[in-house]
C-alpha positions in Angstrom: 64.7 -68.0 95.2 63.5 -67.7 91.4 62.4 -71.3 91.8 60.3 -72.2 88.4 60.6 -68.5 87.3 64.2 -68.8 87.2 64.0 -71.9 85.5 61.7 -70.8 82.8 64.1 -67.8 82.2 66.9 -70.1 82.1 65.2 -72.4 79.3 64.2 -69.1 77.3 67.6 -67.9 77.3 68.7 -71.5 75.8 65.8 -71.6 73.4 66.7 -68.1 72.1 70.6 -68.2 72.3 71.1 -71.9 71.5 68.2 -73.9 69.8 66.9 -71.2 67.6 70.4 -70.4 66.5 71.1 -74.0 65.9 73.6 -74.1 68.7 74.7 -77.4 70.5 73.0 -78.4 73.9 75.4 -80.6 76.0 73.5 -84.0 76.6 71.1 -83.5 73.9 73.0 -83.1 70.8 76.7 -84.0 71.0 79.4 -81.3 70.8 81.7 -81.9 67.6 85.3 -81.6 68.9 86.2 -80.9 65.4 83.8 -78.0 65.1 84.6 -76.4 68.4 82.0 -75.6 70.6 79.0 -74.6 68.3 77.8 -72.1 70.9 74.5 -70.0 69.5 74.0 -66.4 70.0 70.7 -64.0 70.1 70.5 -60.3 70.0 67.4 -58.2 70.5 67.1 -54.7 70.1 64.2 -52.8 71.3 63.2 -49.3 70.7 60.9 -48.0 74.0 60.0 -45.1 71.9 57.8 -47.7 69.8 55.9 -48.4 72.8 55.6 -45.2 74.9 56.9 -41.6 75.2 60.7 -41.8 75.6 61.2 -39.2 78.2 58.1 -41.2 80.6 59.9 -44.3 79.9 63.7 -42.6 80.7 61.7 -41.3 84.1 60.4 -44.6 85.0 63.8 -46.3 84.4 65.6 -43.7 86.8 62.6 -44.2 89.3 63.2 -47.9 89.4 66.8 -47.2 89.7 66.7 -45.1 92.6 64.2 -47.2 94.5 66.4 -50.0 94.0 69.5 -48.1 95.3 67.6 -46.5 98.3 66.5 -49.9 99.5 68.2 -50.9 102.5 70.8 -53.3 102.4 71.1 -56.7 104.6 74.8 -55.6 104.9 75.5 -51.9 105.2 78.9 -52.4 103.7 77.5 -53.9 100.9 74.9 -51.7 98.7 72.5 -52.6 96.5 73.8 -53.1 93.2 72.4 -53.1 89.5 73.8 -54.9 86.4 77.1 -52.9 85.3 77.8 -51.4 88.5 80.9 -53.7 89.6 81.9 -53.7 85.5 81.7 -49.8 85.9 83.6 -49.6 89.3 86.3 -52.0 87.9 86.7 -50.0 84.6 87.0 -46.8 86.8 89.8 -48.7 88.5 91.5 -50.0 85.4 91.5 -46.4 84.0 93.2 -44.9 87.1 95.5 -47.6 87.9 96.0 -49.5 84.6 95.2 -53.4 83.8 97.0 -55.7 86.0 99.2 -58.2 84.3 100.7 -61.3 85.7 104.6 -62.0 85.4 103.8 -64.9 83.1 101.8 -62.8 80.8 104.4 -60.2 80.6 107.2 -62.5 79.7 105.0 -63.8 76.8 104.0 -60.4 75.4 108.0 -59.6 75.8 108.6 -62.6 73.5 105.8 -61.7 70.9 107.5 -58.1 70.7 110.7 -59.6 70.1 109.7 -62.2 67.7 108.1 -59.3 65.6 111.2 -57.3 66.2 109.0 -54.5 67.9 109.9 -52.5 71.1 108.2 -53.9 74.1 106.6 -50.6 75.7 104.6 -51.8 79.0 103.4 -48.3 81.0 103.1 -48.7 84.6 101.3 -46.5 86.8 
């Protein structure tokens, strides 16, 4: 549904995080298997207070948040979510129940602990 806008945003991200940083772009410049993936990064920090009153900015952000969350959902069982909502839900669950580990990983961790001659301590909820 983003059409050309989504395409343009994707290119902007590529140019800032890949091309500007000298990162590889598969198909345009070959990846060097000896040097790894050559992934570029871009970080941008914006201080909203440099543009407008911070209280007004926070109020407007809260209004957008509330408006989006109160919008009717196509599926009542799936409310409108904002970036970070799923991650926060998972983090709360992990804090309450712990982080699930596969049995294969537990075996590997035990082997590492044994090789390092340290006790293997795994708290289960």
